[in-house]
C-alpha positions in Angstrom: 0.0 0.0 0.0 1.1 3.6 -0.5 2.1 5.4 2.7 0.8 9.0 3.0 2.4 11.9 4.7 5.4 11.8 2.5 8.7 13.5 3.5 11.4 15.1 1.4 14.3 12.6 1.6 16.7 15.4 1.2 16.1 16.6 4.8 15.6 20.2 6.0 16.2 22.6 3.1 19.1 24.9 3.5 20.6 23.1 6.5 24.2 22.0 6.1 25.3 18.6 7.5 26.3 18.9 11.2 24.9 18.1 14.6 22.0 20.5 14.6 19.7 18.3 12.4 20.0 15.4 14.8 19.1 17.2 18.1 15.3 17.1 17.7 12.9 14.2 17.2 12.4 13.3 13.6 11.1 10.5 11.4 13.6 7.8 10.6 13.8 8.6 6.9 14.6 12.2 7.7 17.3 11.1 10.2 18.8 8.6 7.7 18.8 11.2 4.8 20.6 13.7 7.0 23.0 11.2 8.4 24.0 9.9 4.9 24.5 13.4 3.6 26.7 14.2 6.6 28.7 11.0 6.2 29.6 11.5 2.6 30.5 15.2 3.3 32.8 14.2 6.2 34.4 10.8 5.5 36.0 8.8 2.8 33.5 5.9 2.6 35.9 3.4 1.2 37.7 3.1 4.6 34.4 1.7 5.9 33.3 -0.7 3.1 34.2 -2.0 -0.4 32.0 -2.2 -3.4 32.0 -4.6 -6.4 33.9 -2.2 -8.8 36.7 -1.9 -6.2 36.9 -5.7 -5.9 37.4 -6.6 -9.6 37.8 -4.5 -12.8 35.8 -7.2 -14.6 32.7 -6.0 -12.9 32.7 -2.6 -14.5 33.9 -4.0 -17.8 30.9 -6.4 -17.9 28.5 -3.6 -17.1 30.0 -1.5 -19.8 29.4 -4.2 -22.4 25.9 -4.7 -20.9 25.2 -1.0 -21.5 26.3 -1.3 -25.1 24.1 -4.3 -25.8 21.1 -2.6 -24.1 21.8 0.4 -26.4 21.7 -1.9 -29.4 18.3 -3.0 -28.3 17.1 0.6 -28.1 18.0 1.1 -31.8 21.4 2.7 -31.3 20.2 6.2 -30.4 22.8 9.0 -30.7 23.3 10.9 -28.5 22.6 8.7 -25.5 22.6 9.6 -21.8 24.8 7.1 -20.1 24.3 7.7 -16.4 25.5 6.2 -13.2 23.8 6.8 -9.8 26.2 7.0 -6.8 29.4 6.4 -8.8 31.7 6.2 -5.8 35.3 6.9 -6.9 34.4 6.6 -10.6 36.0 3.1 -10.8 33.0 1.4 -12.4 32.5 4.0 -15.1 36.3 4.1 -15.8 36.4 0.3 -16.3 33.1 0.4 -18.3 34.4 3.2 -20.6 37.7 1.4 -21.2 35.8 -1.8 -22.2 33.4 -0.2 -24.6 36.1 1.8 -26.3 37.7 -1.5 -27.3 34.6 -3.7 -28.1 31.8 -1.2 -28.8 33.2 2.0 -30.4 29.8 3.0 -31.8 28.3 3.0 -28.3 31.4 4.8 -26.9 30.9 7.6 -29.5 27.2 8.0 -28.9 27.3 7.9 -25.1 27.5 11.1 -23.0 28.4 10.2 -19.4 26.4 11.8 -16.6 26.9 11.1 -12.9 24.4 11.6 -10.1 26.6 12.5 -7.2 26.0 14.9 -4.3 29.4 14.6 -2.6 31.9 17.3 -3.5 34.7 15.0 -2.2 33.7 12.1 -4.4 33.2 14.4 -7.4 36.8 15.4 -7.2 37.9 11.7 -7.2 35.6 11.0 -10.2 37.0 13.9 -12.1 40.5 12.7 -11.5 39.6 9.2 -13.0 37.2 10.2 -15.7 38.3 13.7 -16.9 36.2 16.7 -17.6 34.0 15.3 -20.3 31.5 14.2 -17.7 28.4 16.0 -16.4 27.5 15.9 -12.7 24.0 16.2 -11.2 22.7 16.3 -7.6 19.7 14.1 -8.4 18.1 12.1 -11.2 15.8 15.0 -11.9 18.8 16.9 -13.4 19.5 14.3 -16.0 18.9 15.6 -19.5 16.0 14.4 -21.6 16.5 11.7 -24.2 17.3 8.0 -24.5 19.2 6.8 -21.5 21.0 3.8 -20.1 21.4 4.0 -16.3 23.6 2.0 -13.9 22.9 2.0 -10.2 25.3 -0.2 -8.2 24.8 0.0 -4.4 22.9 3.3 -4.7 19.4 2.4 -3.5 20.6 0.9 -0.2 21.7 4.4 1.0 18.3 6.0 0.3 16.2 6.6 3.4 13.5 4.2 4.7 10.6 4.5 7.1 9.9 1.8 9.7 6.6 0.8 11.2 6.1 -1.5 14.2 3.1 -3.7 15.0 1.7 -2.6 18.3 -1.5 -4.1 19.6 -4.2 -3.8 17.0 -2.3 -1.2 14.9 1.0 0.1 13.7 3.4 2.7 15.1 6.0 4.6 13.2 9.6 4.9 14.4 11.1 8.3 15.0 14.7 9.0 16.3 15.5 11.2 19.3 18.8 11.4 21.1 20.2 8.3 19.5 17.2 6.1 20.3 13.9 5.0 18.6 10.7 6.7 19.7 7.4 5.2 18.5 4.5 7.4 17.5 1.0 6.2 16.6 0.2 5.9 12.9 -2.9 5.5 10.7 -1.0 3.3 8.3 -2.3 -0.2 8.1 -0.2 -3.1 6.8 -2.7 -5.7 8.0 -2.2 -8.3 10.7 1.3 -9.2 11.9 2.9 -10.5 15.0 3.4 -8.1 17.9 6.7 -6.2 17.4 7.0 -7.0 13.7 8.7 -4.3 11.6 7.8 -3.2 8.1 10.2 -1.0 6.2 9.0 1.3 3.4 11.5 2.9 1.0 9.6 5.8 -0.6 12.7 7.6 -1.8 13.8 4.6 -3.9 10.4 4.2 -5.5 10.5 7.9 -6.3 13.8 7.6 -8.1 12.6 4.6 -10.1 9.4 6.4 -11.2 11.4 9.5 -12.2 13.7 7.4 -14.4 10.9 5.4 -16.0 8.7 8.5 -16.7 11.6 9.6 -19.0 10.3 7.2 -21.7 13.1 5.5 -23.6 15.3 4.3 -20.7 16.9 1.1 -19.5 18.1 1.0 -15.9 20.1 -1.7 -14.1 19.9 -1.9 -10.3 22.6 -4.0 -8.4 22.2 -4.0 -4.7 21.5 -6.2 -1.7 18.2 -7.2 -0.3 15.3 -9.7 -0.6 13.6 -10.5 -3.9 10.1 -10.2 -2.2 8.7 -7.7 0.1 8.1 -8.8 3.7 8.4 -8.0 7.4 11.8 -7.4 9.0 14.1 -4.6 9.8 17.5 -4.2 8.0 18.8 -0.7 9.1 22.5 -1.1 9.6 25.7 0.9 9.8 29.4 0.1 9.1 32.6 1.9 10.3 36.0 0.6 9.4 34.5 -2.7 8.3 32.7 -3.3 11.6 29.0 -3.1 12.4 28.0 -0.2 14.6 24.8 1.3 16.1 23.1 3.1 13.2 21.6 5.7 15.5 24.8 6.6 17.3 27.2 9.2 16.0 25.3 10.1 12.8 27.5 11.2 10.0 30.4 9.0 11.2 29.3 5.7 9.8 27.8 4.3 6.6 24.0 3.8 7.2 22.1 1.6 4.8 19.0 -0.6 4.6 18.3 -3.6 2.4 16.6 -2.8 -0.9 13.0 -4.0 -1.5 13.3 -5.1 -5.1 9.7 -6.0 -5.4 8.7 -2.5 -4.3 11.0 -1.0 -7.0 9.6 -3.3 -9.6 6.1 -2.3 -8.6 7.0 1.4 -8.7 8.3 0.9 -12.3 5.1 -0.9 -13.4 2.9 1.7 -11.8 4.1 4.2 -14.4 3.8 1.8 -17.3 7.4 0.5 -17.4 8.6 -3.1 -17.4 10.6 -4.8 -14.7 12.8 -7.9 -15.3 14.2 -9.9 -12.4 15.5 -9.6 -9.8 18.1 -12.3 -10.4 20.8 -13.3 -7.9 23.9 -11.2 -8.8 26.0 -14.3 -9.2 23.6 -15.7 -11.9 23.4 -12.3 -13.7 27.2 -11.8 -13.7 27.8 -15.4 -14.9 25.5 -14.6 -17.8 27.5 -11.5 -18.7 30.7 -13.6 -18.7 32.4 -12.2 -15.6 34.1 -15.5 -14.8 35.5 -15.8 -18.3 36.7 -12.2 -18.2 38.4 -12.8 -14.8 40.1 -15.9 -16.2 41.5 -13.8 -19.1 42.8 -11.2 -16.7 44.4 -13.9 -14.6 46.2 -15.4 -17.7 47.4 -12.0 -18.8 48.9 -11.2 -15.4 50.0 -14.5 -13.8 51.4 -12.8 -10.7 47.9 -11.5 -9.9 46.0 -14.5 -11.1 45.1 -15.6 -7.6 43.7 -12.2 -6.7 41.7 -11.9 -9.9 40.1 -15.3 -9.5 39.4 -14.8 -5.8 37.7 -11.4 -6.6 35.5 -13.1 -9.2 34.6 -15.8 -6.7 33.6 -13.1 -4.2 31.2 -11.5 -6.6 29.7 -14.7 -7.9 29.6 -17.2 -5.1 26.2 -17.7 -3.3 27.9 -17.7 0.1 29.7 -14.4 -0.7 27.9 -11.7 -2.7 26.3 -13.9 -5.3 23.0 -14.5 -3.6 22.3 -11.6 -1.2 23.0 -9.1 -4.0 20.4 -9.0 -6.8 20.1 -7.5 -10.3 17.0 -5.8 -11.4 16.4 -4.3 -14.9 13.8 -1.6 -15.5 12.9 -0.3 -18.9 10.3 1.2 -21.2 7.7 -1.5 -21.9 8.2 -1.1 -25.6 11.9 -2.1 -25.4 13.2 -5.6 -25.6 14.2 -7.6 -22.5 17.6 -6.2 -21.4 20.7 -8.5 -21.7 21.1 -11.1 -19.0 17.4 -11.3 -18.1 16.2 -13.2 -21.2 17.7 -16.6 -20.4 
């Protein structure tokens, strides 16, 4: 069901990251949005976690080729908006561009790279890797009109969520005050559930999906972690220096995320007339793209690094590592063919 009383996930307008936004009681999604903004303004996130592009260059290379094949299915539009949401250090796009320059020069010539990135610190790193022929935007609403291929690796998990808790015959919503949850009565009804059950709602992620799919001729690939089906359970978490920490403590000093509700994203896409394909386990999807073969080629070309290359591929593919928890979901204009990797 749609939850009313929506909140701007960007937080309080005109308020810079700092302690002030966290001193009063606020809804969890507002707290999370402000904590994430403060975190990326203050810290180098890659001391706290590692993402797939940093694990293996084969990841970005495969997504570059995927983008080129998706573009072929769109009828080879020129120019094309080639966008990445939350591009980190720019590693994925750098690897993707290098790959398509070699194997898909037509796509490379048509594609105009656009990055959705709010962190000035990360923008500087991205510029150092990618050069000045890239356009940056604070949000998806800034992307120019026209045909687009969009990549979003570990972007949606950092978007704010709301949490509701079953209490008695109804549901209460979680707010945050002084580093602790406070529950307030809510009119939202998710139906019957066990006492204390938690339901997370990611309105911000659904808003991003709908904004992309309303563009028209667009293919988007979402790679992130979370369940394939919507359900009960809380997943709010925080990492600092590779260790789990209290997500409500020291906001702005740890990486706060929540699992992505892939079914909700797919539903949001369909609600505006788009098509959704998947989700697939990331390991299955990357196998279909040939990541294992690419990693083996890299290993053969640099024998001294062969063990590292193969171990990195295993980490991305294996079900017991990132291959099952992480999922791949493709969203596109309903008139477009099934994106590559989802038609097997």
